A tleap script that builds the chain and sets N, CA, C and O, in Angstrom:
source leaprc.protein.ff14SB
mol = sequence {
  NMET THR THR ILE PRO LEU GLY THR HIE LEU
  THR ILE GLY GLY LEU ILE TYR PRO ASN MET
  ASP GLN CYS ASP PHE THR GLY PRO PHE GLU
  ALA LEU ALA ARG VAL PRO ASN SER ARG PHE
  LEU ALA VAL TRP LYS ASP LYS ASN PRO VAL
  ARG ASP ILE ALA GLY LEU GLN LEU LEU ALA
  ASP THR THR ILE ALA GLU ALA PRO GLN LEU
  ASP VAL LEU HIE ALA PRO THR ALA SER SER
  ARG LEU CALA
}
set mol.1.N position { -21.354 11.563 3.891 }
set mol.1.CA position { -20.491 10.413 3.538 }
set mol.1.C position { -21.316 9.671 2.122 }
set mol.1.O position { -22.516 9.458 1.953 }
set mol.2.N position { -20.266 9.423 1.323 }
set mol.2.CA position { -20.804 8.816 0.234 }
set mol.2.C position { -20.688 7.219 0.459 }
set mol.2.O position { -19.670 6.730 0.948 }
set mol.3.N position { -21.874 6.387 0.044 }
set mol.3.CA position { -21.888 5.025 0.355 }
set mol.3.C position { -21.312 4.610 -1.151 }
set mol.3.O position { -21.626 5.201 -2.184 }
set mol.4.N position { -20.502 3.597 -1.076 }
set mol.4.CA position { -20.024 2.632 -2.148 }
set mol.4.C position { -21.011 1.690 -2.639 }
set mol.4.O position { -21.233 0.792 -1.826 }
set mol.5.N position { -21.689 1.615 -3.747 }
set mol.5.CA position { -22.611 0.736 -4.153 }
set mol.5.C position { -21.918 -0.751 -4.274 }
set mol.5.O position { -20.851 -0.913 -4.865 }
set mol.6.N position { -22.630 -1.789 -3.661 }
set mol.6.CA position { -22.139 -3.026 -3.676 }
set mol.6.C position { -21.591 -3.779 -4.794 }
set mol.6.O position { -20.882 -4.783 -4.720 }
set mol.7.N position { -22.003 -3.175 -5.844 }
set mol.7.CA position { -21.463 -3.672 -7.313 }
set mol.7.C position { -20.207 -2.797 -7.697 }
set mol.7.O position { -19.609 -2.819 -8.772 }
set mol.8.N position { -19.955 -2.079 -6.670 }
set mol.8.CA position { -18.663 -1.244 -7.204 }
set mol.8.C position { -17.590 -1.994 -6.449 }
set mol.8.O position { -17.685 -2.309 -5.262 }
set mol.9.N position { -16.397 -2.296 -7.362 }
set mol.9.CA position { -15.352 -2.878 -6.768 }
set mol.9.C position { -14.104 -1.932 -6.699 }
set mol.9.O position { -13.636 -1.522 -7.761 }
set mol.10.N position { -13.568 -1.583 -5.566 }
set mol.10.CA position { -12.391 -0.671 -5.514 }
set mol.10.C position { -10.980 -1.494 -5.430 }
set mol.10.O position { -10.823 -2.493 -4.727 }
set mol.11.N position { -10.000 -0.918 -6.248 }
set mol.11.CA position { -8.644 -1.509 -6.025 }
set mol.11.C position { -7.942 -0.569 -5.564 }
set mol.11.O position { -7.846 0.510 -6.149 }
set mol.12.N position { -7.281 -0.866 -4.326 }
set mol.12.CA position { -6.539 -0.089 -3.456 }
set mol.12.C position { -4.919 -0.271 -3.484 }
set mol.12.O position { -4.629 -1.423 -3.160 }
set mol.13.N position { -3.834 0.495 -3.765 }
set mol.13.CA position { -2.805 0.161 -3.859 }
set mol.13.C position { -2.006 1.142 -2.689 }
set mol.13.O position { -2.307 2.316 -2.470 }
set mol.14.N position { -1.016 0.445 -2.057 }
set mol.14.CA position { -0.004 1.138 -1.015 }
set mol.14.C position { 0.962 0.938 -1.549 }
set mol.14.O position { 1.230 -0.130 -2.099 }
set mol.15.N position { 1.771 2.033 -1.496 }
set mol.15.CA position { 3.263 2.253 -1.924 }
set mol.15.C position { 4.323 1.679 -0.823 }
set mol.15.O position { 4.381 2.132 0.320 }
set mol.16.N position { 5.101 0.693 -1.278 }
set mol.16.CA position { 6.234 0.360 -0.200 }
set mol.16.C position { 7.489 0.828 -0.898 }
set mol.16.O position { 7.519 0.890 -2.127 }
set mol.17.N position { 8.573 1.174 -0.117 }
set mol.17.CA position { 9.886 1.446 -0.373 }
set mol.17.C position { 10.928 1.470 0.415 }
set mol.17.O position { 10.609 1.607 1.596 }
set mol.18.N position { 12.139 1.383 0.202 }
set mol.18.CA position { 13.050 1.172 1.111 }
set mol.18.C position { 13.347 2.126 2.150 }
set mol.18.O position { 13.611 3.271 1.783 }
set mol.19.N position { 13.351 1.853 3.417 }
set mol.19.CA position { 13.712 2.688 4.655 }
set mol.19.C position { 12.300 3.618 4.877 }
set mol.19.O position { 12.183 4.781 5.264 }
set mol.20.N position { 11.500 2.832 4.559 }
set mol.20.CA position { 9.946 3.520 4.810 }
set mol.20.C position { 9.752 3.153 6.567 }
set mol.20.O position { 10.439 2.239 7.020 }
set mol.21.N position { 9.003 3.745 7.294 }
set mol.21.CA position { 8.666 3.332 8.401 }
set mol.21.C position { 7.450 2.474 8.510 }
set mol.21.O position { 6.394 3.035 8.804 }
set mol.22.N position { 7.468 0.913 8.269 }
set mol.22.CA position { 6.317 0.264 8.131 }
set mol.22.C position { 4.887 0.750 8.885 }
set mol.22.O position { 3.759 0.446 8.497 }
set mol.23.N position { 5.121 1.342 9.724 }
set mol.23.CA position { 3.602 1.440 10.474 }
set mol.23.C position { 2.985 2.540 9.663 }
set mol.23.O position { 1.756 2.610 9.638 }
set mol.24.N position { 3.817 3.538 8.897 }
set mol.24.CA position { 3.073 4.422 7.977 }
set mol.24.C position { 2.274 3.742 7.048 }
set mol.24.O position { 1.355 4.351 6.500 }
set mol.25.N position { 2.554 2.265 6.730 }
set mol.25.CA position { 1.978 1.639 5.644 }
set mol.25.C position { 0.830 0.794 6.114 }
set mol.25.O position { -0.248 0.697 5.527 }
set mol.26.N position { 1.271 0.007 7.572 }
set mol.26.CA position { 0.472 -0.975 8.207 }
set mol.26.C position { -0.846 -0.421 8.635 }
set mol.26.O position { -1.935 -0.962 8.445 }
set mol.27.N position { -0.619 0.766 9.258 }
set mol.27.CA position { -1.788 1.510 9.955 }
set mol.27.C position { -2.754 1.822 9.139 }
set mol.27.O position { -3.884 1.422 9.417 }
set mol.28.N position { -2.539 2.589 7.972 }
set mol.28.CA position { -3.686 2.649 6.816 }
set mol.28.C position { -4.157 1.489 6.300 }
set mol.28.O position { -5.336 1.300 6.003 }
set mol.29.N position { -2.989 0.450 6.146 }
set mol.29.CA position { -3.420 -0.812 5.564 }
set mol.29.C position { -4.813 -1.599 6.412 }
set mol.29.O position { -5.683 -2.262 5.847 }
set mol.30.N position { -4.750 -1.386 7.512 }
set mol.30.CA position { -5.610 -2.170 8.381 }
set mol.30.C position { -6.921 -1.385 8.200 }
set mol.30.O position { -7.938 -2.074 8.120 }
set mol.31.N position { -7.050 -0.084 8.125 }
set mol.31.CA position { -8.206 0.350 7.682 }
set mol.31.C position { -8.878 0.325 6.278 }
set mol.31.O position { -10.004 -0.086 5.995 }
set mol.32.N position { -8.020 0.806 5.543 }
set mol.32.CA position { -8.175 0.542 3.949 }
set mol.32.C position { -8.619 -0.981 3.446 }
set mol.32.O position { -9.396 -1.183 2.513 }
set mol.33.N position { -8.084 -1.837 4.108 }
set mol.33.CA position { -8.322 -3.353 3.806 }
set mol.33.C position { -9.463 -3.742 4.208 }
set mol.33.O position { -9.807 -4.787 3.657 }
set mol.34.N position { -10.384 -3.228 5.133 }
set mol.34.CA position { -11.635 -3.564 5.436 }
set mol.34.C position { -12.763 -2.934 4.777 }
set mol.34.O position { -13.913 -3.219 5.113 }
set mol.35.N position { -12.457 -1.924 3.675 }
set mol.35.CA position { -13.270 -1.237 2.910 }
set mol.35.C position { -14.105 -2.477 2.267 }
set mol.35.O position { -13.424 -3.411 1.844 }
set mol.36.N position { -15.483 -2.566 2.158 }
set mol.36.CA position { -16.237 -3.460 1.784 }
set mol.36.C position { -15.905 -3.465 0.231 }
set mol.36.O position { -15.639 -2.396 -0.319 }
set mol.37.N position { -15.919 -4.686 -0.500 }
set mol.37.CA position { -15.755 -4.869 -1.901 }
set mol.37.C position { -14.573 -4.272 -2.435 }
set mol.37.O position { -14.591 -3.624 -3.481 }
set mol.38.N position { -13.471 -4.482 -1.702 }
set mol.38.CA position { -12.332 -4.008 -2.293 }
set mol.38.C position { -11.075 -4.722 -1.965 }
set mol.38.O position { -11.151 -5.486 -1.003 }
set mol.39.N position { -9.979 -4.633 -2.546 }
set mol.39.CA position { -8.658 -5.502 -2.334 }
set mol.39.C position { -7.456 -4.323 -2.323 }
set mol.39.O position { -7.515 -3.244 -2.914 }
set mol.40.N position { -6.584 -4.715 -1.668 }
set mol.40.CA position { -5.475 -3.706 -1.307 }
set mol.40.C position { -4.232 -4.639 -1.826 }
set mol.40.O position { -3.993 -5.819 -1.573 }
set mol.41.N position { -3.605 -3.804 -2.548 }
set mol.41.CA position { -2.194 -4.556 -3.140 }
set mol.41.C position { -1.231 -3.661 -2.534 }
set mol.41.O position { -1.510 -2.482 -2.318 }
set mol.42.N position { -0.073 -4.188 -2.242 }
set mol.42.CA position { 1.289 -3.736 -1.985 }
set mol.42.C position { 1.978 -3.331 -3.338 }
set mol.42.O position { 1.901 -4.263 -4.138 }
set mol.43.N position { 2.482 -2.479 -3.729 }
set mol.43.CA position { 2.846 -1.668 -4.887 }
set mol.43.C position { 4.362 -1.414 -4.502 }
set mol.43.O position { 4.752 -0.869 -3.470 }
set mol.44.N position { 5.237 -1.976 -5.659 }
set mol.44.CA position { 6.766 -1.380 -5.640 }
set mol.44.C position { 7.432 -1.505 -6.694 }
set mol.44.O position { 7.057 -2.494 -7.324 }
set mol.45.N position { 8.498 -0.785 -7.323 }
set mol.45.CA position { 9.130 -1.133 -8.518 }
set mol.45.C position { 9.431 -2.421 -9.030 }
set mol.45.O position { 9.355 -2.589 -10.247 }
set mol.46.N position { 9.801 -3.466 -8.200 }
set mol.46.CA position { 9.975 -4.785 -8.358 }
set mol.46.C position { 9.342 -5.611 -7.252 }
set mol.46.O position { 8.628 -5.102 -6.388 }
set mol.47.N position { 9.611 -6.821 -7.308 }
set mol.47.CA position { 8.872 -7.776 -6.329 }
set mol.47.C position { 9.971 -8.251 -5.405 }
set mol.47.O position { 9.658 -9.266 -4.781 }
set mol.48.N position { 11.181 -7.773 -5.159 }
set mol.48.CA position { 12.176 -8.137 -4.351 }
set mol.48.C position { 11.814 -7.564 -3.069 }
set mol.48.O position { 11.135 -6.544 -2.945 }
set mol.49.N position { 12.340 -8.327 -2.026 }
set mol.49.CA position { 12.124 -7.561 -0.695 }
set mol.49.C position { 12.445 -6.479 -0.348 }
set mol.49.O position { 13.609 -6.156 -0.588 }
set mol.50.N position { 11.657 -5.612 0.267 }
set mol.50.CA position { 12.043 -3.994 0.498 }
set mol.50.C position { 12.218 -4.382 2.043 }
set mol.50.O position { 11.567 -5.245 2.631 }
set mol.51.N position { 13.217 -3.582 2.577 }
set mol.51.CA position { 13.416 -3.385 4.106 }
set mol.51.C position { 12.951 -1.985 4.574 }
set mol.51.O position { 13.097 -0.946 3.930 }
set mol.52.N position { 12.406 -2.102 5.713 }
set mol.52.CA position { 11.913 -0.786 6.195 }
set mol.52.C position { 12.973 -0.131 6.967 }
set mol.52.O position { 14.131 -0.460 6.709 }
set mol.53.N position { 12.755 0.748 7.876 }
set mol.53.CA position { 14.045 1.676 8.404 }
set mol.53.C position { 14.247 0.660 9.490 }
set mol.53.O position { 15.415 0.651 9.879 }
set mol.54.N position { 13.491 -0.166 10.072 }
set mol.54.CA position { 14.065 -1.199 11.174 }
set mol.54.C position { 14.468 -2.469 10.453 }
set mol.54.O position { 14.728 -3.429 11.179 }
set mol.55.N position { 14.552 -2.611 9.298 }
set mol.55.CA position { 15.088 -3.931 8.786 }
set mol.55.C position { 14.084 -4.924 8.569 }
set mol.55.O position { 14.481 -6.037 8.225 }
set mol.56.N position { 12.821 -4.727 8.709 }
set mol.56.CA position { 11.435 -5.838 8.531 }
set mol.56.C position { 11.467 -5.671 6.797 }
set mol.56.O position { 11.584 -4.633 6.146 }
set mol.57.N position { 11.341 -6.890 6.381 }
set mol.57.CA position { 11.115 -7.089 5.110 }
set mol.57.C position { 9.792 -6.912 4.485 }
set mol.57.O position { 8.939 -7.489 5.160 }
set mol.58.N position { 9.384 -6.421 3.613 }
set mol.58.CA position { 8.033 -6.199 3.140 }
set mol.58.C position { 8.173 -6.618 1.655 }
set mol.58.O position { 9.208 -6.357 1.042 }
set mol.59.N position { 6.962 -7.374 0.977 }
set mol.59.CA position { 6.854 -7.931 -0.222 }
set mol.59.C position { 5.973 -7.189 -0.778 }
set mol.59.O position { 5.053 -6.772 -0.075 }
set mol.60.N position { 6.034 -6.842 -2.166 }
set mol.60.CA position { 4.862 -6.183 -2.924 }
set mol.60.C position { 4.123 -7.439 -3.627 }
set mol.60.O position { 4.690 -8.514 -3.822 }
set mol.61.N position { 2.915 -7.189 -3.948 }
set mol.61.CA position { 1.945 -7.934 -4.379 }
set mol.61.C position { 2.263 -7.908 -6.029 }
set mol.61.O position { 2.373 -8.879 -6.778 }
set mol.62.N position { 2.378 -6.427 -6.361 }
set mol.62.CA position { 2.643 -6.343 -7.736 }
set mol.62.C position { 3.405 -5.409 -7.982 }
set mol.62.O position { 3.565 -4.716 -6.978 }
set mol.63.N position { 4.118 -4.955 -9.106 }
set mol.63.CA position { 4.964 -3.798 -9.506 }
set mol.63.C position { 4.221 -3.018 -9.757 }
set mol.63.O position { 3.050 -3.330 -9.972 }
set mol.64.N position { 4.700 -1.598 -9.823 }
set mol.64.CA position { 4.164 -0.469 -10.591 }
set mol.64.C position { 3.696 -0.505 -11.881 }
set mol.64.O position { 2.625 -0.052 -12.287 }
set mol.65.N position { 4.690 -1.156 -12.604 }
set mol.65.CA position { 4.196 -1.221 -14.211 }
set mol.65.C position { 3.261 -2.433 -14.279 }
set mol.65.O position { 2.584 -2.424 -15.307 }
set mol.66.N position { 3.089 -3.230 -13.656 }
set mol.66.CA position { 2.116 -4.364 -13.462 }
set mol.66.C position { 0.763 -4.321 -12.939 }
set mol.66.O position { -0.162 -5.091 -13.196 }
set mol.67.N position { 0.780 -3.150 -12.046 }
set mol.67.CA position { -0.450 -3.019 -11.228 }
set mol.67.C position { -1.819 -2.825 -12.106 }
set mol.67.O position { -1.735 -2.283 -13.208 }
set mol.68.N position { -2.913 -3.214 -11.670 }
set mol.68.CA position { -3.916 -2.768 -12.478 }
set mol.68.C position { -4.255 -1.330 -12.290 }
set mol.68.O position { -3.434 -0.573 -11.772 }
set mol.69.N position { -5.555 -0.872 -12.728 }
set mol.69.CA position { -5.721 0.686 -12.486 }
set mol.69.C position { -6.240 0.704 -11.040 }
set mol.69.O position { -7.202 -0.003 -10.738 }
set mol.70.N position { -5.695 1.409 -10.231 }
set mol.70.CA position { -5.964 1.785 -8.989 }
set mol.70.C position { -7.096 2.764 -8.771 }
set mol.70.O position { -7.044 3.724 -9.541 }
set mol.71.N position { -8.134 2.767 -7.893 }
set mol.71.CA position { -8.993 3.632 -7.573 }
set mol.71.C position { -8.251 4.566 -6.449 }
set mol.71.O position { -8.345 5.785 -6.593 }
set mol.72.N position { -7.634 4.127 -5.513 }
set mol.72.CA position { -7.074 4.747 -4.482 }
set mol.72.C position { -5.572 4.266 -4.293 }
set mol.72.O position { -5.278 3.071 -4.320 }
set mol.73.N position { -4.500 5.434 -4.071 }
set mol.73.CA position { -3.124 5.222 -3.911 }
set mol.73.C position { -2.751 5.649 -2.590 }
set mol.73.O position { -2.936 6.827 -2.282 }
set mol.74.N position { -2.232 4.814 -1.746 }
set mol.74.CA position { -1.809 5.303 -0.551 }
set mol.74.C position { -0.113 5.353 -0.342 }
set mol.74.O position { 0.551 4.395 0.053 }
set mol.75.N position { 0.382 6.576 -0.668 }
set mol.75.CA position { 1.718 6.724 -0.453 }
set mol.75.C position { 2.342 7.034 0.955 }
set mol.75.O position { 2.284 8.239 1.199 }
set mol.76.N position { 2.774 6.477 1.698 }
set mol.76.CA position { 3.130 6.695 3.060 }
set mol.76.C position { 4.341 7.859 2.973 }
set mol.76.O position { 5.089 7.986 2.003 }
set mol.77.N position { 4.375 8.659 4.157 }
set mol.77.CA position { 5.323 9.749 4.035 }
set mol.77.C position { 6.596 9.099 4.407 }
set mol.77.O position { 6.689 8.040 5.028 }
set mol.78.N position { 7.739 9.958 3.894 }
set mol.78.CA position { 9.222 9.313 4.132 }
set mol.78.C position { 9.435 9.876 5.595 }
set mol.78.O position { 9.141 11.005 5.990 }
set mol.79.N position { 10.036 8.795 6.344 }
set mol.79.CA position { 10.140 8.918 7.658 }
set mol.79.C position { 11.370 10.120 7.854 }
set mol.79.O position { 12.324 10.333 7.107 }
set mol.80.N position { 11.044 10.725 8.958 }
set mol.80.CA position { 11.794 11.943 9.515 }
set mol.80.C position { 13.102 11.353 10.024 }
set mol.80.O position { 14.076 12.092 10.167 }
set mol.81.N position { 13.165 10.083 10.298 }
set mol.81.CA position { 14.374 9.439 11.034 }
set mol.81.C position { 15.365 9.059 9.878 }
set mol.81.O position { 16.378 8.443 10.210 }
set mol.82.N position { 15.166 9.379 8.492 }
set mol.82.CA position { 15.826 9.060 7.393 }
set mol.82.C position { 17.019 10.215 7.472 }
set mol.82.O position { 18.128 9.878 7.059 }
set mol.83.N position { 16.834 11.616 8.006 }
set mol.83.CA position { 17.832 12.531 7.955 }
set mol.83.C position { 18.806 12.378 8.862 }
set mol.83.O position { 19.753 13.164 8.889 }
savepdb mol mol.pdb
quit
């Protein structure tokens, strides 16, 4: 396993989108947000509320266009319940 030097800062982005299953976002968020010396940003095309498949509202920290360069991008899979 590679150790991340303390002087290295990671910027992690998690993509949110309408009708996603929030647990596919929040589960990995819980792990990735604990990476030492990092920050996690929710990212979407705008900053308007996004409703998940059950109606829960999520808010982006930043837009795709305004996001800083990301070291890691988490893109939750589309829910099979959408079909």
